[in-house]
N, C-alpha and C positions, 0 to 999 in steps of 0.2 A: 391217424393215430398218433397220440403223444406217448412216448416211452417213458415209464417211471422206474429207474433202476433200482429204487428201493424195493420195487415189487417183484422185479424179474430176476434179480441177483441174490442168491442164498447168502452171499456174505453181508448183505445189508440187513440180515435178520439175526437176532438172538434172543435168548431167554434169560430172565432174572434168576438167580440162584443156580444157575447151571454153567459150567465151563464146557464150552464145544471146541473141538479141534476142526479147523475149516482149511481148506486150500483155496488161498485168494490168487486169482489170476493177475497177470500185470495189467495196471489200469493207468490211465493218463489224468494227470492233475495240473491245475494252476497252483503254484507254489510260492511262498514268501518265508524266508528264514528270519528267526529273532532270537532273543534271549531276556528273560526277566518275568517277574510276576505278571501273569496275565490280568490280574485284577487291577493293577495300577499302571501297567506299561503303556505309554502311549504308541510305542511300536507295534504293539499286539492290536491295538483299535485301528491303526492305520491300515495294518496288513488285512483285516476283515473288511474294512471300508474299500480296499481295493480290489478284493476278489469278485464281490458282487456285481458291480457295473462291468467287468470284462466277462464274467460268467454270463450274465444276461444278454450282454451284446453277442457272445458266441451262440446262444440259444437262438436270438433271432437271425442270425446269419447262417445257421445251419437250416432253420426252417425256410427262409427266402431263397437261398442258394441251391439246397440239396433236397428240399420238400421233406426234411426229416426232423420232427419236432420232439423235444423231450422235456422232462421236467428238471429245472434247475436243482442241482443235488445239494444237500445239506453241508454246512460248515464241518470240517475234519482237521484234525491237527497231529502231527507225531510230537512226542516230548522226550527228552532225555536229559541226562546230568552225569557228571563224573562220578557221582555216587547215586545210584538209583534208590538209595535210602532216603533220598531228598523227597521222594514221591510217597513214601509210605511212613516210616516211623518218625522223620522229622517234618517233612512236607515244608521244605525250604524253598520257597516259590523263586526267591531271588536267584537260586543256582540253576533254575530251569531254563532250557534250550528249547526251541520250538521251530516246526515249519508248519505254518497254517495252509491247508489245502482245501481244494474244491474238485472233485471228479468232473471230468468231461469226457464225452464219448470218444472212442479210439477213432472215428471218422472225422473228428476236429483236426485239421491239417496245421502245420507251421504257419503256413500263409494265412488262414484263417485267424491264428491267434495273434500275427503280427498286425492284421487289419483291425484287429478288435481293439489291440492295445493303441493303435495309431488315432483311432476314433474317440476312445475314451480319453486321449491325451489332449484333445481340443477343449477349450473353454477353461474348467477348473479340474485339472487332473488329480486323482487321489494321491496323497503323500508318498505312497509306497510303489507306485506304479513302475518306477525304474528297477525296482528289486524283482518284479513279477517274472517268472519263468515258466514255460510248458515243461512237464517231465513226465516220464513214465516210472512208476514205482513197482518193483517185483518183491511181493512180500513171501509168497509161497505158504508154506504151512504155518498156521498161526492158532493160538487159543483166544476165544473170545467169549464175553458175557454181556449182559444187559444190566445196566447200572441205573436204578430209579431213585432220584433225590439229588441233593446238591453234590457239586463237585468235590468239596471238602470231605464229604463221607465216602469217598472211593477208596481211601487208604486201606481200610480194612479188606476190601474186595481184593485189591492189587495185591495186598501182602498174601492173602490166601492163594491167589493165581501164581504168584512168582515163588512162594516158599513151601507151597503144599502141592497144589494140582500139578505144576509143571514138572518138578522133579520126581513125583510119585508116578507120572506117566512115562518116565524115562525119557524125559526131553530137558532141554536147556534154552534159556534165552538168547536170541541171535541178532535181533533188531531192535528198532525204536518203538516204544510204547505208542500206541494209535488209538486216537478216540475219534468217534463218529457222533456229532450232536444232532439227533434225531427230531429234538425239539427246537422251536423257535425260542432263543435265548430272551428276545424283547418281550414276549407275551405269555411264557409259562413261568409260573412261580417255581422257585428252587425244588420243592418238595417233590414236585412232578416231573422234573427234567428226565429225559431218557437218553441215555449215552451208551453206545456199544463201546467197551473196552476190549482191545486187541493188542496181543503181544506174539510177534513173530517167534518161532521155535524151530530148533532142530534136534536130532538125536543126540543124547547125552554121551 
């Protein structure tokens, strides 16, 4: 059996036009940090091109060593800025900071991660391999929704989430904006991109 966490975990489901409050359990990720406009940043491209070979190496190791197969998870990212209006009213992408993520199962050990990185390092290692880390992210209570369409059309949805739904629900933002890219960015036209927008929250 091959596990697909997008189907087995409720936090990988969301509906468009609806803001949902969800409790996200601690999860383990491959992670790389950076800053700048994702449309033009070489560092952002390097980070993505580093996650996938290590992610697939871990999948193969899990199947071969543990007899536990799973579907490689979609790309995710955390986003933040000194002024969060950079994501809504101004969309100042040069001010954005980010952590590119890929979820891996909790049975993936530090030893398996180190071995996967060492294997990928042979030959032509991806540019950001030295920056890659394995970490556990604990987000807890979050508000999330599904956005369908180009990334640049997210601003209105985020403004409603940040300025209307969250305060009206007696909550406040407590962590970094998180996006989960359910669509293959290389194959899906912008108008059909499916992205979960997630914001950690706490009591106001």
